[in-house]
C-alpha positions as CSV (number, residue, x, y, z in Angstrom):
1,M,0.0,0.0,0.0
2,S,1.3,3.5,-0.9
3,S,1.4,6.3,1.7
4,R,-0.2,9.7,1.1
5,K,3.3,11.1,0.5
6,E,4.0,8.4,-2.1
7,H,0.7,9.1,-3.9
8,L,1.5,12.8,-4.0
9,L,5.0,12.1,-5.3
10,R,3.6,9.9,-8.1
11,A,1.1,12.6,-9.0
12,E,3.8,15.2,-9.2
13,Q,5.9,12.9,-11.4
14,N,3.0,12.4,-13.7
15,D,2.5,16.2,-13.9
16,V,6.1,16.6,-14.9
17,F,5.7,13.9,-17.6
18,F,2.6,15.7,-18.8
19,Q,4.6,18.9,-19.2
20,I,7.2,17.1,-21.3
21,T,4.8,15.1,-23.5
22,S,2.3,17.9,-24.1
23,R,5.0,20.0,-25.7
24,G,6.1,17.2,-28.0
25,E,4.9,15.9,-31.3
26,P,1.2,15.3,-31.7
27,A,1.9,11.6,-31.9
28,H,2.8,11.7,-28.2
29,L,-0.3,13.6,-27.0
30,H,-2.0,10.4,-25.9
31,W,0.8,9.9,-23.4
32,A,0.0,13.4,-22.0
33,V,-3.6,12.4,-21.5
34,V,-2.6,9.2,-19.8
35,S,-0.2,11.0,-17.5
36,L,-3.0,13.5,-16.5
37,F,-5.3,10.6,-15.7
38,Y,-2.8,8.9,-13.5
39,S,-1.9,12.2,-11.8
40,A,-5.5,12.7,-11.0
41,L,-5.9,9.2,-9.7
42,H,-2.9,9.6,-7.4
43,Y,-4.3,12.9,-6.1
44,V,-7.6,11.2,-5.4
45,E,-5.9,8.3,-3.6
46,A,-3.8,10.8,-1.5
47,G,-7.1,12.5,-0.5
48,L,-8.7,9.2,0.5
49,Y,-5.6,8.1,2.5
50,P,-5.3,6.2,4.8
51,S,-7.8,3.9,3.1
52,H,-6.5,2.3,-0.1
53,S,-8.6,1.3,-3.0
54,S,-8.2,-2.3,-4.1
55,S,-10.5,-1.9,-7.1
56,H,-12.4,0.7,-9.2
57,A,-15.6,-0.1,-7.3
58,D,-13.8,0.2,-3.9
59,R,-12.5,3.6,-4.9
60,G,-15.9,4.8,-6.1
61,R,-17.5,3.8,-2.8
62,S,-14.8,5.4,-0.8
63,Y,-15.0,8.6,-2.8
64,A,-18.8,8.7,-2.7
65,S,-18.9,8.2,1.1
66,R,-16.4,11.0,1.8
67,F,-17.5,13.6,-0.8
68,R,-21.3,13.4,-0.8
69,T,-22.9,16.7,-1.8
């Protein structure tokens, strides 16, 4: 299981990768989108810490229970 700090580090690394790939050739733009997705995912996991999602459904339930409007 990753710690909150590790999730934030991974998110920041994906942000840097996005900056690199989004300036590149159009053929690499799909990697920019992928890096943004994983960056967002790690930010969500950091926000949900200390619980850790073991599946998409688990993450959805955890997110819904904490951030109900």
